[in-house]
N, C-alpha and C positions, 0 to 999 in steps of 0.2 A: 141819421135820417128820421124823419117823423113817420109815424105809423099811418097807413092809408086812411084809417077811420078817424084820425085825429089831426086833420089839417088845420093849422093855425093861420087864420085869415090875417091876423096882425103881422105875421111873418111874411105872408104874401105881399101885403101892402108895403112893408118895409123894403122888400126886394124891388118892387116896382118903383118906389120912390128913389131908391139908390141908382136906378138905371134910366129913369125917364128923361133926364136931361142930357144923356149921352147922344152923340151923333150916331144915328143908326142903332137905336137902343134895343130893338126886338131880339136879335140873336143873343147878345150878351145877357139880356133879361131871361130868356128861355133857358139858357145854360145855367144861370144862377138858380133858377127855380128847380131845375132838374138836379143840380148839385145839392140843394137843400132838402128836397123831398124824395129824390130817387126817380122822379118822373115829373111831368108838367101836369099838376092837378087841374081838373076841369073847373074847380072853384076859382082859379086864377084867370080864366078866359075873359069874363066880363070886365073885371078891373083892368086887365091889360088893354082890352079894346077901348075902354073909356080913357085911360091914361094916354094912349098913343093915337087916339082918334082913328082907329082902323075897324073894319067890320070883322065879325066872327068868321066870315068866309075867308078873308085875307089871313087871319090868324091860323085857321085850320090849314090853309094852303101851305103856309110856311112850316108848320109843325109836321104835316104829312110829307112834305118834300124832303126834309132832312131826316134820314133814317135813324139818327142817334137820339132823337126826342121820343120819349115813351109816354104813353097815356096810362100806364100802370107800372107799379114797381117791378124791376127785373129780379131774377133769382139771385141767390148769393154769388153765383158765378155766371159770367156771360161768355158763351162760346160763339164766336163768329166764324162762319165758313165762307171762304172766298167764292164769289159768283162770277168773277171776271173770266174773260175768254180763255186765257192761258190755263187757269185752274180747271175750267170746265173741260177743256180739251184733254187734260191729263186725268180725268175721272172724277173731278170735283162735283159735277152735277149729280152723278149716280151716287156718290158718297153722301151728299147732302140729302137726297131723296131717301136713302136708306136710313140715315140717322133720324130724320123727321118721322118716318114710318115706325121705326123701332121705339121711339119715345112717345109716339102718338101725338105729335105736335105739328102745328103749322109754324111758319116763320114768325118770330117774335114771341113764340109760346114759351111757357115756363113749366117745368116738370111739376107734378102734383105736390112733391115734397118741398117745392120752393128753392131747390138747389141750383138749377141750371136754366138759363134762358138761351134759346138758340136764335141767332140773328144772322141775316145775310150781310156781307160786306163786299164792296166792289173794288177790290185790289188792296192787297196788303204789302205789295212791293216785293214779293218773293216769287215772281213769275218763273225764274229759273229753277225754283224748288217746288213747283206746283205738284199737287194741290196744297194750298195753305189754309191754315186756320189760326184763330187767336183765342186764347183762353185768358180771360180778364185782360191783362196787359202783356201777356207773353205770346209772341208770334211763333208758330210752329210750321215748318216746311215738310214737304214730302209726306203728307198725311195720307195714310191708307185706313181701311176699316179697323184694323187691329190697333193702330196708334190712336185713332179717334175714340175707339171703345175704351182704351186705357185712360185717355184724358177725361172722358165723361165719367168714368168710374172714380177717378181721383177727385173730381168735382162733386161727386155725390149723386149723379143722375141714375 
């Protein structure tokens, strides 16, 4: 991943060029940018709009609709806490509020040491094992405060 202050506009242009001729190029293009930089850099917005003949409002609407697109790099680890009804009914909402307060973060926030970003997710498919969370690519069921504290500590929060 490139450093946030060292965005290579030539790399952005190359990614756009590689995707512009696809049918429905916007989502694959945004995913490719996020894969390359760890987020969708604002420096890419104008070239994307020009290449795809869309407005900045349309682009912003797509980026803000899909929760996985970031406007800043995530922490070294991403912890997603399920916000779906089954998990909320099993204490997930209170668990999430507690974690955010403990870390002094809002959703999508990253700890000061850059170790952990906390994100909401709307169903991990573990409804029978609610509440659920995901640490990087590992899904964890039956999460309580102690288990989540342990996961956060392991991630460096």
